[in-house]
KOLGU-15444 format. One record per residue (C-alpha): residue number from 1; y, x, z. Coordinates in pm, 1 decimal. Layout:
BEGIN
num | py | px | pz
NUM | Y | X | Z
...
% end
This chain:
BEGIN
num | py | px | pz
1 | 9726.1 | -6727.3 | -3638.7
2 | 9408.4 | -6597.4 | -3549.5
3 | 9394.7 | -6295.3 | -3278.8
4 | 9187.9 | -5990.3 | -3443.8
5 | 9246.4 | -5739.9 | -3114.5
6 | 8918.9 | -5676.8 | -2897.6
7 | 8904.9 | -5470.0 | -2600.3
8 | 8578.0 | -5260.3 | -2463.2
9 | 8363.7 | -5481.3 | -2239.7
10 | 8211.5 | -5337.0 | -1891.3
11 | 7888.1 | -5239.2 | -2044.4
12 | 8049.3 | -5047.6 | -2334.4
13 | 8286.1 | -4886.1 | -2084.5
14 | 7986.9 | -4764.6 | -1835.2
15 | 7802.2 | -4647.4 | -2185.7
16 | 8109.7 | -4469.7 | -2313.8
17 | 8141.4 | -4252.6 | -1991.8
18 | 7820.5 | -4194.4 | -1911.9
19 | 7790.4 | -3969.5 | -2271.9
20 | 8108.3 | -3862.2 | -2184.5
21 | 7980.0 | -3711.5 | -1880.2
22 | 7669.6 | -3637.9 | -1994.5
23 | 7845.0 | -3405.4 | -2283.3
24 | 8088.7 | -3260.6 | -2027.4
25 | 7847.2 | -3171.0 | -1763.6
26 | 7616.8 | -2973.6 | -2048.5
27 | 7910.4 | -2787.7 | -2146.7
28 | 7996.3 | -2715.6 | -1823.3
29 | 7651.3 | -2571.9 | -1798.1
30 | 7650.3 | -2389.8 | -2093.6
31 | 7983.2 | -2245.8 | -1991.0
32 | 7861.9 | -2148.0 | -1632.8
33 | 7570.4 | -1970.6 | -1774.1
34 | 7793.9 | -1747.2 | -2031.0
35 | 8013.4 | -1653.1 | -1738.0
36 | 7718.4 | -1547.4 | -1560.9
37 | 7540.6 | -1366.8 | -1815.2
38 | 7886.1 | -1175.9 | -1887.9
39 | 7949.6 | -1127.8 | -1520.8
40 | 7564.9 | -972.3 | -1490.9
41 | 7674.5 | -734.2 | -1837.4
42 | 7960.3 | -638.1 | -1657.8
43 | 7806.7 | -515.5 | -1354.8
44 | 7552.5 | -351.7 | -1577.7
45 | 7826.8 | -171.4 | -1784.3
46 | 7974.3 | -32.3 | -1473.6
47 | 7679.7 | 84.4 | -1340.7
48 | 7590.3 | 252.0 | -1662.7
49 | 7945.5 | 386.8 | -1682.0
50 | 7899.6 | 525.1 | -1303.3
51 | 7555.4 | 717.8 | -1416.7
52 | 7698.7 | 897.2 | -1694.9
53 | 7988.5 | 980.4 | -1553.1
54 | 7773.3 | 1180.3 | -1290.0
55 | 7549.5 | 1327.0 | -1538.6
56 | 7838.1 | 1460.3 | -1727.4
57 | 8013.9 | 1577.3 | -1433.8
58 | 7719.6 | 1814.5 | -1309.9
59 | 7669.8 | 1943.3 | -1697.0
60 | 8081.8 | 2036.5 | -1653.2
61 | 7969.4 | 2270.4 | -1330.8
62 | 7862.3 | 2617.2 | -1304.1
63 | 7503.9 | 2627.1 | -1305.3
64 | 7457.0 | 2759.7 | -1007.3
65 | 7657.7 | 2505.2 | -836.5
66 | 7504.5 | 2195.3 | -965.0
67 | 7306.5 | 2075.7 | -644.1
68 | 7362.6 | 1802.8 | -348.0
69 | 7470.0 | 1851.2 | -4.7
70 | 7169.4 | 1915.1 | 202.5
71 | 6968.9 | 1950.0 | -96.9
72 | 6733.9 | 2162.4 | -262.1
73 | 6919.0 | 2290.0 | -491.2
74 | 7236.6 | 2277.7 | -267.6
75 | 7566.7 | 2217.2 | -416.2
76 | 7880.7 | 1965.9 | -397.1
77 | 7731.3 | 1615.2 | -508.7
78 | 7701.5 | 1404.1 | -245.3
79 | 7324.9 | 1265.9 | -190.4
80 | 7410.0 | 917.5 | -166.4
81 | 7764.9 | 772.2 | -225.9
82 | 7960.4 | 375.5 | -187.8
83 | 8141.4 | 300.9 | -478.2
84 | 8343.4 | 33.3 | -563.8
85 | 8456.5 | -86.7 | -940.7
86 | 8597.5 | -398.4 | -1084.8
87 | 8496.3 | -577.3 | -747.4
88 | 8120.9 | -462.6 | -782.7
89 | 8017.5 | -234.2 | -494.4
90 | 7752.5 | 6.3 | -595.9
91 | 7553.9 | 255.7 | -423.8
92 | 7468.5 | 587.5 | -649.1
93 | 7196.8 | 829.7 | -543.7
94 | 7193.3 | 1157.4 | -673.6
95 | 6846.2 | 1333.1 | -705.9
96 | 6870.7 | 1714.3 | -828.7
97 | 6585.9 | 1958.4 | -788.5
98 | 6388.5 | 2238.8 | -960.7
99 | 6173.2 | 2224.7 | -1299.8
100 | 5872.5 | 2453.5 | -1367.1
101 | 5842.4 | 2394.6 | -1692.7
102 | 5483.8 | 2445.5 | -1846.7
103 | 5598.1 | 2595.4 | -2184.5
104 | 5605.5 | 2971.1 | -2011.5
105 | 5358.8 | 2897.0 | -1776.9
106 | 5352.2 | 2771.5 | -1435.4
107 | 5389.2 | 2920.7 | -1106.7
108 | 5128.9 | 2658.5 | -976.9
109 | 4880.0 | 2815.0 | -1217.8
110 | 5008.7 | 3162.7 | -1156.9
111 | 5091.4 | 3212.7 | -1523.7
112 | 5478.4 | 3253.4 | -1462.6
113 | 5620.5 | 3373.7 | -1159.6
114 | 5993.8 | 3199.7 | -1186.1
115 | 5923.7 | 2850.5 | -1100.6
116 | 6281.4 | 2763.4 | -1076.1
117 | 6357.7 | 2736.8 | -1459.9
118 | 6591.1 | 2487.6 | -1473.6
119 | 6749.0 | 2187.8 | -1295.1
120 | 6698.1 | 1834.2 | -1357.3
121 | 6947.0 | 1559.1 | -1251.0
122 | 6830.0 | 1207.9 | -1178.1
123 | 7125.9 | 948.8 | -1086.5
124 | 7042.9 | 605.7 | -977.1
125 | 7289.3 | 341.4 | -920.2
126 | 7201.2 | -14.2 | -738.2
127 | 7394.2 | -342.7 | -708.0
128 | 7341.9 | -670.3 | -569.3
129 | 7439.9 | -955.1 | -796.2
130 | 7436.9 | -1325.3 | -674.6
131 | 7163.8 | -1223.1 | -440.4
132 | 6962.8 | -1012.4 | -668.9
133 | 6953.1 | -619.3 | -625.3
134 | 6984.6 | -454.5 | -974.0
135 | 6951.7 | -44.1 | -1097.0
136 | 7013.9 | 181.3 | -1365.0
137 | 6922.1 | 529.6 | -1372.3
138 | 6914.9 | 760.8 | -1617.1
139 | 6815.3 | 1166.2 | -1572.0
140 | 6948.3 | 1500.5 | -1779.0
141 | 6810.1 | 1857.2 | -1775.7
142 | 7048.9 | 2115.0 | -1703.0
143 | 6957.6 | 2462.4 | -1811.4
144 | 7146.5 | 2794.0 | -1745.8
145 | 7339.9 | 2973.8 | -2001.4
146 | 7145.9 | 3282.4 | -2026.8
147 | 6856.7 | 3377.4 | -1919.5
148 | 6644.4 | 3166.0 | -1625.4
149 | 6699.6 | 3345.4 | -1312.2
150 | 6430.5 | 3391.7 | -1030.6
151 | 6576.9 | 3192.1 | -737.5
152 | 6372.6 | 3294.5 | -423.1
153 | 6151.8 | 3017.4 | -290.1
154 | 5851.7 | 2864.2 | -216.3
155 | 5625.3 | 2590.4 | -328.9
156 | 5524.1 | 2258.1 | -153.2
157 | 5309.9 | 2073.5 | -338.7
158 | 5268.6 | 1745.8 | -216.2
159 | 5000.1 | 1450.0 | -197.6
160 | 5014.2 | 1149.2 | -59.8
161 | 4680.4 | 911.1 | -39.5
162 | 4585.4 | 584.7 | 152.6
163 | 4321.0 | 485.2 | 384.3
164 | 4064.3 | 454.8 | 135.7
165 | 4172.4 | 828.1 | -41.0
166 | 4364.1 | 614.6 | -337.7
167 | 4682.6 | 787.4 | -474.6
168 | 4995.6 | 594.6 | -309.8
169 | 5300.7 | 614.3 | -566.9
170 | 5649.4 | 598.0 | -483.3
171 | 5605.1 | 747.9 | -132.6
172 | 5901.5 | 907.9 | 16.5
173 | 5882.6 | 1239.1 | 126.6
174 | 6208.2 | 1348.3 | 368.9
175 | 6223.5 | 1698.6 | 356.5
176 | 6425.8 | 1858.2 | 660.2
177 | 6520.1 | 2180.8 | 777.5
178 | 6788.6 | 2243.8 | 1032.8
179 | 7146.8 | 2342.0 | 810.6
180 | 6938.1 | 2386.8 | 514.5
181 | 6806.1 | 2075.6 | 379.8
182 | 6771.4 | 1750.2 | 447.9
183 | 6663.4 | 1564.5 | 119.1
184 | 6408.5 | 1281.6 | -1.4
185 | 6142.3 | 1332.5 | -283.5
186 | 5940.3 | 1013.0 | -442.0
187 | 5599.5 | 1060.8 | -533.5
188 | 5460.6 | 996.7 | -900.4
189 | 5165.1 | 763.7 | -997.3
190 | 4957.3 | 1017.2 | -914.5
191 | 5064.3 | 1036.6 | -565.8
192 | 5249.1 | 1414.9 | -654.4
193 | 5526.9 | 1543.3 | -573.3
194 | 5623.7 | 1923.6 | -629.3
195 | 5883.7 | 2068.5 | -461.9
196 | 6019.9 | 2426.8 | -619.6
197 | 6251.3 | 2677.1 | -476.0
198 | 6243.9 | 2581.3 | -141.2
199 | 6476.6 | 2852.9 | 55.5
200 | 6207.3 | 3087.9 | 243.2
201 | 6197.8 | 3036.5 | 613.1
202 | 5991.5 | 2794.7 | 885.1
203 | 6075.6 | 2496.7 | 1031.0
204 | 6078.5 | 2251.9 | 770.1
205 | 5980.5 | 1885.8 | 914.4
206 | 5809.7 | 1679.9 | 682.0
207 | 5818.4 | 1284.7 | 701.7
208 | 5634.3 | 1069.8 | 454.9
209 | 5621.5 | 680.2 | 425.9
210 | 5713.0 | 395.4 | 240.4
211 | 5820.6 | 58.7 | 299.6
212 | 5604.5 | -148.5 | 514.1
213 | 5343.5 | 176.2 | 529.0
214 | 5262.3 | 378.4 | 847.2
215 | 5436.9 | 687.9 | 875.0
216 | 5272.3 | 1055.3 | 890.7
217 | 5480.9 | 1374.8 | 971.9
218 | 5478.2 | 1743.9 | 1070.7
219 | 5540.7 | 1824.6 | 1400.8
220 | 5762.6 | 2103.7 | 1567.6
221 | 5659.2 | 2298.0 | 1886.6
222 | 5801.4 | 2180.5 | 2198.6
223 | 5724.6 | 2169.2 | 2534.8
224 | 5572.0 | 1892.9 | 2524.3
225 | 5354.9 | 1994.3 | 2221.0
226 | 5265.5 | 2358.7 | 2230.2
227 | 5035.5 | 2308.7 | 1981.2
228 | 5105.8 | 2075.6 | 1725.4
229 | 4908.1 | 1951.2 | 1432.4
230 | 5004.3 | 1978.5 | 1136.0
231 | 5288.3 | 2146.3 | 1258.6
232 | 5609.5 | 2195.1 | 1061.9
233 | 5585.0 | 2383.1 | 742.0
234 | 5682.4 | 2736.9 | 654.6
235 | 5807.7 | 2838.7 | 251.1
236 | 5724.8 | 3194.0 | 161.1
237 | 5920.0 | 3329.6 | -171.6
238 | 5669.1 | 3246.4 | -487.1
239 | 5361.1 | 3118.0 | -257.8
240 | 5218.9 | 2753.5 | -300.1
241 | 5184.3 | 2562.9 | -0.4
242 | 4930.0 | 2266.9 | -69.5
243 | 5014.0 | 1948.3 | 160.3
244 | 4817.2 | 1622.1 | 205.0
245 | 4963.4 | 1291.5 | 414.2
246 | 4768.4 | 1030.6 | 471.1
247 | 4973.5 | 670.8 | 508.1
248 | 4897.0 | 269.1 | 432.4
249 | 4986.0 | -71.6 | 501.7
250 | 5123.6 | -135.0 | 855.1
251 | 4895.9 | -384.3 | 1070.2
252 | 4926.7 | -567.2 | 1391.6
253 | 4694.4 | -628.8 | 1671.9
254 | 4721.4 | -925.0 | 1871.2
255 | 4586.9 | -855.5 | 2262.0
256 | 4501.7 | -1168.4 | 2474.1
257 | 4429.2 | -1065.6 | 2830.4
258 | 4216.1 | -1255.5 | 3067.5
259 | 4066.7 | -1302.9 | 3430.8
260 | 3708.9 | -1336.6 | 3398.8
261 | 3532.1 | -1659.1 | 3313.3
262 | 3521.0 | -1938.0 | 3656.4
263 | 3284.2 | -2203.7 | 3683.3
264 | 3454.0 | -2557.5 | 3677.5
265 | 3343.8 | -2934.5 | 3658.6
266 | 3549.7 | -3259.3 | 3602.6
267 | 3306.9 | -3546.4 | 3749.2
268 | 3330.6 | -3947.2 | 3804.2
269 | 3177.5 | -4073.2 | 4115.3
270 | 3269.0 | -4430.2 | 4007.9
271 | 3476.6 | -4519.1 | 4321.7
272 | 3736.6 | -4701.1 | 4071.1
273 | 3768.0 | -4757.6 | 3650.5
274 | 4057.3 | -4488.2 | 3667.0
275 | 3888.7 | -4238.3 | 3479.5
276 | 3679.4 | -4525.8 | 3226.6
277 | 3820.6 | -4644.3 | 2925.0
278 | 3686.9 | -4938.5 | 2641.9
279 | 3467.3 | -5102.2 | 2901.1
280 | 3274.7 | -5372.8 | 2768.9
281 | 3022.8 | -5550.3 | 2986.2
282 | 3007.0 | -5288.8 | 3237.8
283 | 3160.1 | -5273.2 | 3577.9
284 | 3229.5 | -5077.2 | 3850.6
285 | 3065.8 | -5166.8 | 4167.4
286 | 2940.0 | -5008.6 | 4503.2
287 | 3037.3 | -4677.5 | 4344.8
288 | 2798.7 | -4735.5 | 4046.5
289 | 2863.9 | -4843.2 | 3692.2
290 | 2644.1 | -5134.0 | 3614.8
291 | 2595.9 | -5452.0 | 3368.9
292 | 2867.6 | -5739.8 | 3438.3
293 | 2750.3 | -6074.8 | 3574.0
294 | 2582.5 | -5999.8 | 3855.1
295 | 2241.8 | -6250.3 | 3894.5
296 | 2288.1 | -6294.5 | 3527.0
297 | 2350.2 | -5951.6 | 3386.9
298 | 2458.3 | -5888.7 | 3012.9
299 | 2207.5 | -5775.7 | 2831.9
300 | 2423.7 | -5521.8 | 2683.6
301 | 2742.4 | -5297.5 | 2782.2
302 | 2909.2 | -5002.7 | 2683.3
303 | 3196.9 | -4780.3 | 2833.8
304 | 3372.6 | -4479.3 | 2727.2
305 | 3525.3 | -4172.2 | 2985.7
306 | 3868.6 | -4060.9 | 2964.5
307 | 3925.1 | -3773.1 | 2760.3
308 | 3831.5 | -3426.8 | 2971.3
309 | 4056.6 | -3135.0 | 2820.6
310 | 4068.3 | -2842.0 | 3081.6
311 | 4329.6 | -2625.8 | 3073.2
312 | 4258.7 | -2243.7 | 2896.7
313 | 3883.5 | -2316.5 | 2819.6
314 | 3674.1 | -2053.2 | 2797.8
315 | 3338.2 | -2244.8 | 2747.9
316 | 3148.0 | -2583.4 | 2774.7
317 | 2833.1 | -2535.1 | 2983.4
318 | 2653.4 | -2879.9 | 3061.3
319 | 2649.2 | -3288.1 | 3096.7
320 | 2483.5 | -3414.9 | 3375.8
321 | 2432.1 | -3713.6 | 3572.6
322 | 2232.3 | -3922.6 | 3802.3
323 | 2094.8 | -4280.4 | 3705.4
324 | 1841.2 | -4571.4 | 3803.9
325 | 1656.2 | -4724.0 | 3531.2
326 | 1437.8 | -4998.4 | 3631.6
327 | 1148.1 | -5115.8 | 3382.3
328 | 1274.2 | -5288.7 | 3055.7
329 | 1609.2 | -5115.8 | 3118.5
330 | 1754.0 | -4809.0 | 2930.0
331 | 2077.9 | -4588.9 | 2942.9
332 | 2185.2 | -4373.2 | 2610.9
333 | 2474.3 | -4119.7 | 2647.8
334 | 2676.9 | -3970.8 | 2375.0
335 | 2917.9 | -3699.2 | 2386.0
336 | 3249.2 | -3734.0 | 2205.1
337 | 3559.8 | -3573.0 | 2090.7
338 | 3966.3 | -3658.2 | 1968.0
339 | 4117.9 | -3490.7 | 1712.3
340 | 4421.2 | -3580.6 | 1605.6
341 | 4436.6 | -3915.0 | 1800.1
342 | 4091.5 | -4003.4 | 1670.2
343 | 3795.8 | -4017.8 | 1889.2
344 | 3464.6 | -3870.0 | 1686.3
345 | 3124.2 | -3883.6 | 1744.1
346 | 2995.7 | -3456.7 | 1786.3
347 | 2770.4 | -3423.4 | 1519.8
348 | 2418.0 | -3328.5 | 1536.5
349 | 2452.7 | -3033.8 | 1392.7
350 | 2625.1 | -2879.9 | 1690.1
351 | 2473.9 | -3091.7 | 1957.5
352 | 2137.3 | -3229.7 | 1863.4
353 | 2057.0 | -3525.0 | 1934.4
354 | 2406.7 | -3679.8 | 2003.9
355 | 2338.4 | -3944.3 | 1746.3
356 | 2062.8 | -4104.9 | 1892.8
357 | 2194.7 | -4074.6 | 2244.7
358 | 2038.0 | -3891.5 | 2542.8
359 | 1816.0 | -4029.5 | 2812.7
360 | 1740.3 | -3678.0 | 3029.9
361 | 1969.4 | -3456.9 | 3227.3
362 | 2119.8 | -3212.7 | 3194.5
363 | 2224.0 | -3122.4 | 2868.3
364 | 2319.0 | -2793.6 | 2738.1
365 | 2661.7 | -2778.9 | 2593.1
366 | 2705.5 | -2428.0 | 2555.7
367 | 2674.1 | -2406.2 | 2191.9
368 | 2980.8 | -2607.1 | 2166.6
369 | 3230.0 | -2281.2 | 2107.2
370 | 3587.2 | -2346.9 | 2144.4
371 | 3813.2 | -2222.3 | 1883.7
372 | 3857.4 | -1874.3 | 2092.3
373 | 3520.0 | -1864.9 | 2095.7
374 | 3357.1 | -1951.1 | 1762.2
375 | 3438.1 | -2200.2 | 1492.0
376 | 3401.0 | -2544.5 | 1647.0
377 | 3728.0 | -2657.2 | 1793.3
378 | 3579.1 | -2875.2 | 2084.3
379 | 3884.5 | -2851.5 | 2309.0
380 | 3835.8 | -3170.6 | 2497.9
381 | 3505.8 | -3401.0 | 2536.7
382 | 3463.7 | -3776.6 | 2675.1
383 | 3164.4 | -3967.0 | 2739.4
384 | 3017.0 | -4276.4 | 2577.1
385 | 2755.9 | -4440.6 | 2710.1
386 | 2529.3 | -4790.8 | 2614.7
387 | 2363.4 | -4981.0 | 2886.9
388 | 2091.2 | -5221.4 | 2775.3
389 | 1855.1 | -5459.0 | 2993.0
390 | 1537.6 | -5696.7 | 2869.0
391 | 1605.2 | -5904.7 | 3193.0
392 | 1896.3 | -6061.1 | 3320.0
393 | 1777.9 | -6004.5 | 3662.2
394 | 1772.2 | -5634.2 | 3659.8
395 | 2045.2 | -5395.0 | 3545.9
396 | 2079.8 | -5013.3 | 3466.5
397 | 2292.8 | -4806.4 | 3744.6
398 | 2479.5 | -4448.3 | 3676.4
399 | 2592.4 | -4365.0 | 3978.6
400 | 2767.1 | -4033.7 | 3876.1
401 | 2827.6 | -3790.7 | 3583.1
402 | 2950.7 | -3439.3 | 3515.9
403 | 3091.0 | -3228.8 | 3262.8
404 | 3095.5 | -2856.3 | 3370.4
405 | 3273.4 | -2592.2 | 3172.5
406 | 3426.7 | -2246.3 | 3218.0
407 | 3769.2 | -2165.2 | 3222.8
408 | 3955.6 | -1864.2 | 3120.1
409 | 4296.2 | -1788.6 | 3311.7
410 | 4490.9 | -1552.8 | 3141.3
411 | 4665.9 | -1258.1 | 3300.7
412 | 5037.2 | -1275.4 | 3274.1
413 | 5267.6 | -1015.7 | 3277.8
414 | 4959.5 | -785.3 | 3291.6
415 | 4982.8 | -379.4 | 3203.2
416 | 4697.5 | -205.1 | 3017.2
417 | 4704.5 | 98.5 | 2828.2
418 | 4608.7 | 140.0 | 2433.2
419 | 4544.0 | 463.3 | 2268.4
420 | 4461.3 | 529.9 | 1912.3
421 | 4207.3 | 815.4 | 1805.8
422 | 4483.9 | 1016.6 | 1602.8
423 | 4597.9 | 1345.1 | 1737.3
424 | 4911.9 | 1524.5 | 1657.7
425 | 4775.8 | 1826.1 | 1835.1
426 | 4703.9 | 1992.1 | 2187.1
427 | 4942.1 | 2024.2 | 2507.3
428 | 4976.2 | 2324.8 | 2711.0
429 | 4628.6 | 2287.0 | 2927.2
430 | 4446.4 | 2202.3 | 2578.8
431 | 4449.6 | 1829.2 | 2602.5
432 | 4456.6 | 1643.5 | 2311.7
433 | 4823.1 | 1470.2 | 2212.2
434 | 4759.5 | 1147.9 | 2094.2
435 | 4978.7 | 1000.6 | 1805.1
436 | 4986.9 | 663.3 | 1970.0
437 | 4934.5 | 654.9 | 2349.5
438 | 5148.2 | 369.7 | 2515.7
439 | 5169.1 | 115.9 | 2813.3
440 | 5167.4 | -249.0 | 2707.3
441 | 5275.7 | -571.8 | 2910.3
442 | 5115.2 | -941.3 | 2813.8
443 | 5376.6 | -1223.5 | 2768.2
444 | 5386.1 | -1488.4 | 3065.9
445 | 5072.7 | -1662.1 | 2840.4
446 | 4866.2 | -1335.3 | 2893.3
447 | 4890.6 | -1220.6 | 2579.1
448 | 5110.6 | -954.6 | 2318.0
449 | 5135.7 | -885.8 | 1985.4
450 | 5177.4 | -484.8 | 1882.0
451 | 5367.5 | -456.0 | 1540.6
452 | 5413.2 | -269.7 | 1348.7
453 | 5098.5 | -86.0 | 1423.8
454 | 4927.7 | 243.9 | 1220.9
455 | 4558.0 | 185.9 | 1139.2
456 | 4325.6 | 379.1 | 1372.7
457 | 4069.5 | 343.4 | 1620.5
458 | 4227.6 | 189.7 | 1932.9
459 | 4101.5 | 181.8 | 2325.2
460 | 4213.0 | -46.6 | 2540.6
461 | 4199.1 | 33.0 | 2942.7
462 | 4378.0 | -72.8 | 3250.3
463 | 4500.4 | 104.6 | 3600.2
464 | 4275.0 | -39.9 | 3816.1
465 | 4051.9 | -298.7 | 3641.8
466 | 3749.7 | -257.3 | 3435.4
467 | 3690.5 | -422.6 | 3121.3
468 | 3374.5 | -739.8 | 3174.6
469 | 3394.6 | -831.0 | 2856.5
470 | 3604.6 | -753.8 | 2507.6
471 | 3559.3 | -941.9 | 2139.8
472 | 3544.1 | -724.0 | 1957.0
473 | 3393.4 | -442.1 | 2149.2
474 | 3608.3 | -179.0 | 2250.0
475 | 3711.1 | 99.4 | 2081.0
476 | 3853.7 | -139.5 | 1794.2
477 | 3878.2 | -8.8 | 1428.7
478 | 4216.5 | -169.0 | 1292.3
479 | 4259.2 | -143.8 | 888.2
480 | 4555.6 | -125.6 | 732.9
481 | 4746.3 | -453.9 | 626.3
482 | 4550.8 | -671.1 | 859.1
483 | 4592.2 | -879.0 | 1186.8
484 | 4345.0 | -791.0 | 1443.8
485 | 4309.5 | -1011.2 | 1761.7
486 | 4107.7 | -870.9 | 2059.9
487 | 3989.1 | -1098.4 | 2371.9
488 | 3946.2 | -896.4 | 2666.4
489 | 3834.1 | -955.5 | 3062.3
490 | 3970.7 | -705.2 | 3309.1
491 | 3812.6 | -739.2 | 3655.4
492 | 3874.8 | -515.3 | 3970.6
493 | 3768.1 | -169.7 | 3917.1
494 | 3440.1 | -18.2 | 4097.1
495 | 3322.6 | 321.4 | 4068.1
496 | 3048.1 | 193.0 | 3881.5
497 | 2961.3 | -51.1 | 3651.8
498 | 2769.9 | -124.4 | 3294.8
499 | 2850.1 | -322.1 | 3047.8
500 | 2597.6 | -440.8 | 2774.1
501 | 2630.9 | -554.0 | 2422.8
502 | 2335.4 | -706.8 | 2246.9
503 | 2287.0 | -719.7 | 1848.7
504 | 2050.1 | -834.2 | 1635.8
505 | 1888.1 | -615.0 | 1368.4
506 | 2198.4 | -684.9 | 1132.5
507 | 2468.2 | -528.2 | 1442.6
508 | 2581.2 | -926.1 | 1508.4
509 | 2602.7 | -1027.9 | 1874.2
510 | 2315.0 | -1220.7 | 1979.7
511 | 2495.5 | -1484.9 | 2166.5
512 | 2168.0 | -1654.0 | 2317.0
513 | 2023.4 | -1315.6 | 2453.0
514 | 1921.7 | -1283.9 | 2830.2
515 | 1963.9 | -923.0 | 3016.2
516 | 1782.8 | -792.0 | 3275.6
517 | 1911.3 | -486.8 | 3481.2
518 | 1682.7 | -296.4 | 3683.7
519 | 1552.5 | 0.6 | 3845.6
520 | 1218.6 | 111.1 | 4083.4
521 | 1427.1 | 302.1 | 4313.3
522 | 1665.3 | 242.3 | 4521.8
523 | 1520.6 | -99.0 | 4403.5
524 | 1737.9 | -287.8 | 4203.0
525 | 1685.7 | -585.8 | 3981.7
526 | 1947.0 | -864.1 | 3810.5
527 | 1917.0 | -1070.1 | 3519.4
528 | 2214.9 | -1233.6 | 3319.7
529 | 2265.4 | -1428.7 | 3006.1
530 | 2501.9 | -1274.8 | 2770.8
531 | 2874.7 | -1460.1 | 2720.3
532 | 2854.9 | -1693.7 | 2406.0
533 | 3183.0 | -1567.5 | 2291.5
534 | 3084.6 | -1185.8 | 2259.3
535 | 2698.7 | -1115.2 | 2358.4
536 | 2804.1 | -909.6 | 2615.5
537 | 2683.1 | -917.7 | 3017.6
538 | 2878.6 | -717.5 | 3267.0
539 | 2729.6 | -566.2 | 3608.2
540 | 3038.2 | -441.6 | 3849.1
541 | 2964.1 | -236.8 | 4191.1
542 | 2653.0 | -46.1 | 4112.1
543 | 2514.0 | 245.7 | 4243.2
544 | 2523.6 | 577.9 | 4049.7
545 | 2215.7 | 624.9 | 3840.2
546 | 2157.8 | 930.8 | 3628.1
547 | 1836.7 | 949.9 | 3447.0
548 | 1811.3 | 1329.3 | 3450.5
549 | 1796.2 | 1276.5 | 3864.7
550 | 1548.8 | 999.9 | 3818.4
551 | 1774.2 | 725.3 | 3902.5
552 | 1847.0 | 570.7 | 3581.7
553 | 1867.3 | 208.0 | 3470.7
554 | 1631.9 | 10.7 | 3244.5
555 | 1694.9 | -299.8 | 3039.5
556 | 1484.2 | -565.4 | 2906.0
557 | 1659.3 | -782.6 | 2666.7
558 | 1538.3 | -1130.6 | 2523.2
559 | 1595.5 | -1415.9 | 2326.7
560 | 1507.5 | -1765.4 | 2289.9
561 | 1211.9 | -1861.1 | 2334.8
562 | 1181.8 | -1546.0 | 2506.4
563 | 848.4 | -1452.2 | 2403.1
564 | 934.7 | -1072.5 | 2335.1
565 | 1161.7 | -838.0 | 2477.2
566 | 1347.9 | -515.8 | 2398.8
567 | 1276.0 | -277.0 | 2658.7
568 | 1538.7 | 23.9 | 2684.3
569 | 1509.7 | 284.5 | 2961.6
570 | 1651.8 | 617.8 | 3109.3
571 | 2030.3 | 469.5 | 3107.3
572 | 2272.4 | 635.9 | 3297.1
573 | 2567.1 | 472.0 | 3467.4
574 | 2859.1 | 653.2 | 3561.7
575 | 3190.0 | 531.9 | 3613.9
576 | 3280.5 | 252.9 | 3352.9
577 | 2953.2 | 264.6 | 3130.1
578 | 2880.1 | 100.9 | 2844.1
579 | 2566.8 | 16.8 | 2610.7
580 | 2477.8 | -136.6 | 2269.9
581 | 2115.3 | -275.1 | 2248.9
582 | 2009.2 | -406.8 | 1918.6
583 | 1710.9 | -579.1 | 1883.0
584 | 1380.0 | -502.1 | 1785.5
% end
């Protein structure tokens, strides 16, 4: 008899398992999503229940007892509490405050003597569900059973604005008076909050802030601050006290401290080939770099120096060499840099004539700014040379070449002082007390990041040192929400010094300026080129010179090609002096 039974082939079995797996995981995903939705809704229902429960409880209390502990009005409800329900931890915040209903006039407008018409409770519950914080809130008015009661108290009219005088909504206002009130309020969309029924008395401390923002506050009278500004507040019955506070996004400031740049150089005297690479038809012989094949010289040869990478590079200054070029021979020099392991020729836009090659020494490299000074990151350089001859009996020769530069040595573990311009009052001697006034120390690499920092105008000084260069110049405005980097050189302090900054008619640093400082009597005459990074020139150890005594100094400032000079006379030099010279 013929066997009619058939089994599943391996391919059919694999297909069946695949279909079953897709269906199973699809159903599992749907089930998992459904469970998540159920859990999320369960958590929200729990929060709603906690909110409604608290509001109903507040409604059941006598009107005089509706309030929070250390709140305004004061009562028995906690301002914040943590509750566990159905395995979920909730944070509940209870806020109760007085309402001045405009239907019968308001105390703010002077049309109603009573500002405490009724109370409003707002309950907010927040919870964390699978890494996401959610919240639910509700509010309700609670009115007295009889006639409104005039509760003794003043009114604090808060306005919070930012650096540009825009309203700041959601700013937290903490109202604190020891033993009386310690509660938080939040500004509305107009940056406003009206606190009614503040118990009469002095010493109300106000602190205003917002997440990621600076803090503004009042200050109490103390031994170190006998005359604070603004000082703690006084609440006077039925009086409106308008109060303004300014906050904005926090910033940070990076300070890089250095000793003044020092001149150094890299040089090859061709005593060997250790500083050369990629030689082709060139050799080192007798302290010179020449074409190979003595007596029958190659007609063309090339070579490349090793890479020169100075530590703490401040500025390249020049490339120079000594060579001999008999008739019929030529030497062309080019400058290269290396980026990501690849060597490139510096473009003519940054070093004019480099693509053709240089034939006359020296070559000015001061325009090749490092990334700490300008925008072109030439942190390393190398030299390329092409030698040619028309006569195999004659070779050009190079006796030496040199790359000169300036290095900037970081001031590690260096302590400086930074002070903002904002003040918080005066001390017993009548001197201003500054909101930010601190000593700060750099790290082992000579820099420090100060964070967070309120927007302000800050000035940096250092005991025993003078600032010989600062980019940007001091004092320095730090705007909200920004990282500011300042580069500073510090030199040993002398009794009298002068820091000159040169700008063009648009207020931009003029980095190619030449500055002459001089006076007739006592005679003094000195000329300096401003730094490439900050367009500043510095003179230390000067003699005091006051123009009122006929001893003032003069400045003559010119830029290439130095055909015209801007002159400034009557410059006073006393202590650490500084001046900005705008060019005509």
